[in-house]
C-alpha positions as CSV (number, residue, x, y, z in Angstrom):
1,M,-14.7,0.5,1.4
2,S,-17.0,-1.8,3.4
3,T,-15.6,-4.1,6.1
4,H,-16.5,-7.2,4.0
5,E,-14.8,-5.7,0.9
6,N,-11.8,-4.7,3.0
7,I,-11.4,-8.2,4.3
8,S,-11.6,-9.8,0.8
9,T,-9.1,-7.2,-0.5
10,L,-6.7,-7.9,2.4
11,D,-6.9,-11.6,1.7
12,Q,-6.3,-11.0,-2.0
13,V,-3.3,-8.8,-1.3
14,K,-1.9,-11.5,1.1
15,Q,-2.2,-14.0,-1.8
16,W,-0.3,-11.7,-4.1
17,C,2.7,-11.7,-1.6
18,K,3.1,-15.5,-1.7
19,N,6.5,-16.7,-3.1
20,T,7.9,-13.2,-3.4
21,M,10.6,-11.2,-1.7
22,M,8.0,-9.9,0.7
23,E,7.3,-13.4,1.9
24,Y,11.0,-14.2,2.2
25,L,11.7,-11.0,4.3
26,G,8.6,-11.8,6.5
27,I,6.7,-8.7,5.4
28,E,3.0,-9.0,6.4
29,I,0.2,-6.8,5.0
30,T,-2.0,-5.8,8.0
31,E,-4.6,-3.4,6.7
32,V,-5.9,-2.1,3.4
33,G,-7.9,1.1,3.0
34,T,-9.2,3.1,0.1
35,D,-6.1,5.2,-0.2
36,Y,-3.6,3.6,2.2
37,I,-2.1,0.2,3.0
38,C,-0.2,-0.9,6.2
39,G,2.3,-3.7,6.8
40,K,5.0,-4.8,9.2
41,M,8.4,-6.4,8.8
42,P,10.6,-8.2,11.3
43,V,14.0,-6.9,12.1
44,D,16.1,-10.0,12.2
45,H,18.8,-11.9,10.2
46,R,16.9,-11.5,7.0
47,T,16.7,-7.7,7.2
48,H,20.0,-6.9,9.0
49,Q,23.0,-5.3,7.4
50,P,26.5,-6.6,8.6
51,M,26.6,-4.3,11.7
52,G,23.3,-5.8,13.0
53,L,21.1,-2.9,12.2
54,L,18.0,-2.9,9.9
55,H,19.3,-2.6,6.4
56,G,18.2,0.5,4.6
57,G,17.5,-1.6,1.5
58,A,15.0,-3.7,3.5
59,S,13.2,-0.5,4.5
60,V,13.0,0.4,0.8
61,V,11.7,-3.0,-0.1
62,L,8.9,-2.6,2.5
63,A,8.1,0.9,1.3
64,E,8.1,0.0,-2.4
65,S,6.1,-3.1,-1.8
66,L,3.3,-1.3,0.0
67,A,3.3,1.6,-2.4
68,S,3.2,-0.7,-5.4
69,I,0.3,-2.7,-4.0
70,G,-1.5,0.4,-2.9
71,A,-1.2,1.9,-6.4
72,A,-2.4,-1.3,-8.1
73,L,-5.5,-1.2,-5.9
74,Q,-6.4,2.2,-7.4
75,V,-6.7,1.1,-11.0
76,D,-8.6,-1.4,-13.2
77,R,-6.0,-4.2,-13.2
78,T,-7.6,-5.8,-16.2
79,K,-6.5,-2.8,-18.3
80,K,-3.7,-1.0,-16.3
81,A,-0.5,-1.9,-14.6
82,C,1.4,0.2,-12.0
83,V,5.2,0.3,-12.2
84,G,7.7,2.2,-10.1
85,L,9.4,5.2,-11.7
86,E,11.4,6.5,-8.7
87,I,11.7,5.9,-5.0
88,N,13.7,7.8,-2.3
89,A,14.1,7.1,1.4
90,N,15.5,9.0,4.3
91,H,16.8,6.6,7.0
92,I,16.3,8.4,10.3
93,R,16.8,5.9,13.2
94,G,18.5,2.6,13.5
95,I,16.9,-0.5,14.9
96,R,18.4,-3.9,15.8
97,E,15.4,-6.1,16.7
98,G,11.7,-6.3,16.9
99,W,9.4,-5.1,14.1
100,V,9.0,-2.1,12.0
101,Y,5.5,-0.9,11.0
102,A,4.7,0.9,7.7
103,R,1.8,2.9,6.4
104,A,1.8,3.9,2.7
105,S,-0.6,6.7,1.8
106,A,-1.6,8.0,-1.6
107,I,-0.5,11.6,-2.1
108,H,-1.7,11.8,-5.7
109,T,-3.7,9.2,-7.7
110,G,-3.8,10.5,-11.3
111,R,-4.7,8.9,-14.6
112,T,-1.0,8.3,-15.5
113,T,1.0,8.8,-12.3
114,Q,0.6,8.2,-8.6
115,I,2.7,9.4,-5.7
116,W,2.8,7.4,-2.4
117,E,4.5,8.3,0.9
118,T,5.5,5.6,3.3
119,K,6.3,6.2,7.0
120,I,8.1,3.3,8.8
121,T,8.1,3.3,12.6
122,N,9.5,1.1,15.4
123,D,7.7,-0.6,18.2
124,T,7.4,2.6,20.2
125,G,6.1,4.7,17.2
126,E,9.4,6.5,16.5
127,L,10.1,7.3,12.8
128,V,12.7,4.9,11.4
129,C,12.4,5.8,7.7
130,I,10.3,8.0,5.4
131,S,10.0,7.2,1.7
132,R,8.2,8.7,-1.4
133,M,7.6,6.7,-4.5
134,T,6.4,7.8,-7.9
135,V,4.4,5.2,-9.9
136,A,3.6,5.2,-13.6
137,V,0.1,3.9,-14.6
138,I,0.5,2.1,-17.9
139,D,-1.7,0.2,-20.3
140,K,-1.4,-3.6,-20.2
141,K,-0.2,-5.2,-23.4
């Protein structure tokens, strides 16, 4: 992907995120590549669980959001749609403040399914969560 194409794709993806859960949680898309997408999310009152730690569900929202967008960028969106079939996440380390950073990478981009892995790290690069998502590629109606 050329730099100009990458910038226009990044701008397009940022527009897709307006008025969504991603915007509410403060998730920002930071980079888009041919088979990966990166983003970050604040760890604050919007993403905390009652004990003041990053909510595991917020990590899953981040992982699923990036994987879904990454999957959609792999198909002809005039004819196909990408929908989540399954997602799992292992929560490895707690975090109370700052930011988490995520990189979703394509493991498999087939004609009818895709598999994406998302690694979420803290400010010092330590693994906070790892997730894998299976996506169905379906015909638009």
